[in-house]
C-alpha positions, 0 to 999 in steps of 0.5 A: 606379081601374085605368082612370084609372091606365091613362088617366094612364099613356097620357096620355089624360087630357090629350087633349081631351074632346068628343062624337062622333056615330055617322055609320054603324053597319053590321052584318055577319053571318059564317056558321059551319058544321060539318065537313060545311059545313052553316051552323049559325048566324051571328056578328055584328059592328058596324062603326061610323064616328064623327065629331067636330069638332076645336079647329080646326073640322075634322071628323075621322072614325074607325071601330071594330068591336065584336062582338055581345056588346058593349054598343056593338053597340047604337049607332045612327046619330045617337047621340053618345058621349063621346071624347077626341082627341089635340090633336097628332093630332086624327084619333087618339081614345080611347073609354073604353067601347071599351077596356072592351069590348075588355078584357072580350072578351079576358078572356072569351076567356082564361077560356074557353080556360083552362076548356077546357084545364083540362077536357082536362087533367082528362080526361087525368089521370082516364085516367092514374089 
C-alpha cells in the first residue's frame, strides 16, 4: 500500500513497464581490518548492469549496486527483471525491488545505530547512578 502510494506520488505508475535483462553482474570484495591492519574479513557488493529496449526500439543500459545482504545480490547474467522506464527519458528506470532493498538497508542501519546509542546511554546512565 505504502509502496504504491510512493510510486503514484513520484509518477512511476505512468512509466512504461518492461523486462530488463541482467547484462553483467560483478562482485567486488572490500577487505576490513582491525586497528593493527590485519584483514579480518571482506564485505561484498554486486554491481549489476541491466539492459532493456525502449518504445523506439533502442537499447538502454543502466547500472546499480547492491550489498551482500540484498536479495538482488543473487542476480546473474541473463536473468530478467521487471522495471519501468520514463517515456520522456528512456534511460531513466525504476526497479521496485531495488527500492525495497535500499529502504531495507537504510532501516537496518538506522535501527543498528539507535540500538548502539541506546546501549552507550544506558552504560553512561548506569555509571552516573
